[in-house]
LOVEX-883081 format. One record per residue (C-alpha): x, y, z; residue number from 1. Coordinates in steps of 0.2 Angstrom, whole numbers, m for minus. Each point is the difference from the previous one (the first is absolute). Layout:
<nodes>
[[X, Y, Z], NUM] ...
</nodes>
This chain:
<nodes>
[[m26, m376, 117], 1] [[m18, 3, 0], 2] [[1, 10, m16], 3] [[9, m14, m9], 4] [[m4, m16, 6], 5] [[m20, m9, 6], 6] [[m3, m4, 18], 7] [[4, m19, m4], 8] [[17, 5, m8], 9] [[3, 11, 15], 10] [[m4, m12, 13], 11] [[11, m13, m10], 12] [[14, 12, 0], 13] [[m2, 3, 20], 14] [[0, m19, 4], 15] [[17, m1, m10], 16] [[6, 15, 9], 17] [[m6, m6, 18], 18] [[10, m18, m5], 19] [[15, 6, m5], 20] [[2, 12, 16], 21] [[m6, m14, 12], 22] [[14, m11, m8], 23] [[12, 15, 2], 24] [[m4, 1, 20], 25] [[2, m18, 1], 26] [[15, m2, m10], 27] [[10, 16, 6], 28] [[m6, m3, 18], 29] [[m9, 17, 0], 30] [[m10, 5, 14], 31] [[m12, 10, m8], 32] [[m11, m5, m16], 33] [[1, 15, m13], 34] [[m19, m5, m6], 35] [[m7, 1, 19], 36] [[m11, 11, m1], 37] [[m5, m1, m20], 38] [[m16, m4, m4], 39] [[m11, m4, m16], 40] [[m13, 11, m6], 41] [[m15, 0, 10], 42] [[m12, m4, m12], 43] [[4, m10, m16], 44] [[m11, 6, m16], 45] [[m8, m14, m6], 46] [[m15, m5, m11], 47] [[m17, 1, 4], 48] [[m17, 0, m10], 49] [[2, 20, m1], 50] [[17, m3, m7], 51] [[2, m18, m8], 52] [[16, m6, m11], 53] [[m10, m5, m13], 54] [[m7, 4, m17], 55] [[m18, 2, m1], 56] [[m7, m11, m13], 57] [[m2, 14, m11], 58] [[19, 6, 1], 59] [[6, m19, m1], 60] [[m12, m1, m17], 61] [[8, 15, m7], 62] [[19, m7, 3], 63] [[m7, m17, m6], 64] [[m4, 8, m17], 65] [[17, 11, 0], 66] [[10, m15, 2], 67] [[m10, m9, m13], 68] [[1, 13, m11], 69] [[16, 9, 3], 70] [[12, m14, 9], 71] [[m4, m14, m9], 72] [[16, m10, 2], 73] [[m3, 2, 19], 74] [[m20, m3, 0], 75] [[m2, m18, 4], 76] [[13, 1, 17], 77] [[m10, 16, 5], 78] [[m17, m10, m3], 79] [[6, m16, 8], 80] [[4, 12, 15], 81] [[m14, 11, 0], 82] [[m12, m17, m1], 83] [[7, m11, 12], 84] [[8, 11, 14], 85] [[17, m7, m4], 86] [[15, 11, 5], 87] [[14, 4, m14], 88] [[11, m13, 9], 89] [[m11, m14, m3], 90] [[m7, 3, m16], 91] [[15, 5, m9], 92] [[6, m19, 8], 93] [[m14, m8, m9], 94] [[5, m14, m13], 95] [[m13, m8, m12], 96] [[m1, m16, 10], 97] [[m10, 12, 14], 98] [[m13, 5, m12], 99] [[m12, m14, 0], 100] [[m15, 6, m12], 101] [[m9, m17, 1], 102] [[m2, 1, 19], 103] [[m2, 19, 0], 104] [[15, 4, 12], 105] [[17, 8, 2], 106] [[11, m8, 12], 107] [[13, 11, 8], 108] [[14, m10, 4], 109] [[13, 11, 0], 110] [[7, 19, 1], 111] [[15, 10, m6], 112] [[8, 15, 7], 113] [[17, 7, m9], 114] [[m1, m14, m10], 115] [[1, m13, 12], 116] [[m12, m14, 1], 117] [[m9, m7, 15], 118] [[m15, m7, 8], 119] [[m12, 11, 9], 120] [[4, 5, 17], 121] [[m16, m7, 7], 122] [[m10, m15, m2], 123] [[m15, 12, m5], 124] [[10, 8, m13], 125] [[1, m17, m8], 126] [[m18, m1, m8], 127] [[m13, m1, m15], 128] [[m8, 13, m6], 129] [[m15, 0, m12], 130] [[4, 3, m17], 131] [[m16, 10, m7], 132] [[m4, m3, m18], 133] [[4, 18, m6], 134] [[17, m2, 8], 135] [[4, m17, m8], 136] [[m5, 9, m17], 137] [[12, 12, 3], 138] [[13, m12, 5], 139] [[m3, m10, m16], 140] [[3, 13, m13], 141] [[14, 6, 13], 142] [[9, m18, m2], 143] [[m2, 0, m20], 144] [[10, 16, m1], 145] [[12, m7, 13], 146] [[2, m16, m10], 147] [[2, 8, m16], 148] [[14, 11, 9], 149] [[10, m14, 10], 150] [[m8, m17, m3], 151] [[2, m12, 14], 152] [[2, 13, 13], 153] [[m6, m6, 18], 154] [[m4, 16, 6], 155] [[m16, 10, m3], 156] [[7, 17, m1], 157] [[19, 0, m4], 158] [[11, 14, m3], 159] [[10, m1, m14], 160] [[14, m7, 6], 161] [[m12, m16, 3], 162] [[m1, 2, 18], 163] [[m14, 7, 15], 164] [[m1, 20, m3], 165] [[10, 9, 15], 166] [[m9, 10, 13], 167] [[m4, 17, m8], 168] [[m4, m5, m17], 169] [[m18, 3, 1], 170] [[2, 18, 7], 171] [[4, 9, m15], 172] [[m15, m7, m9], 173] [[m12, 2, 13], 174] [[5, 18, 3], 175] [[m3, 4, m19], 176] [[m16, m8, 0], 177] [[m5, 7, 17], 178] [[2, 17, m9], 179] [[m9, m4, m15], 180] [[m14, m7, 11], 181] 
</nodes>
C-alpha cells in the first residue's frame, strides 16, 4: 500500500481492518484475533519546517495570478479560501447573508459535504472571519457576475444547478492554474 497511499491513509485502512477482524473474532467466537501482531508504520510522515504542507508566499502569489487570469469563474472561490483559510466545505456553503461588508466579516455557519448541508462539526468551526478589503472587492465583483446570471440566488458560489458545488469542483481549475503558475 505504501506506493499508492500516504501514511495517514494507510493508518486509516489499518484501523478499519483491525476493527473488522476484532468484530469477527467476537461475532464468530474465534480464539485468536487475526490482527494480533499487525502493527502500523513505526513513524508516520509529517510536516515540519523543512517539509511544510503549504505554499510559499511566492508560490501562492503566482497561483493567485494564474487563477485570476486563467480561471476567472473560480477565482472568487479560490481567493476566499486562500485569504480566509476556509475549507472548501465551508466556502462552498456560504450564502450572501454570511458576508457582512459593513462589519468586515464572513460568518461560517454551515458546511456542505456531498450536497448535504449541515452545521460545522465543532463550536470552534462556527466562527467569524475578518473580511479584508481586497477580498471584499473580489466578492463585490463576483456578486455582480452571479446576479447577472442568477438573480436572487442565496449562494455565494452557486453551481449551474443553483446549488453549492460538489467537493471536487475546484480540483480541475486549481490543477490547470498550478501548471501555469
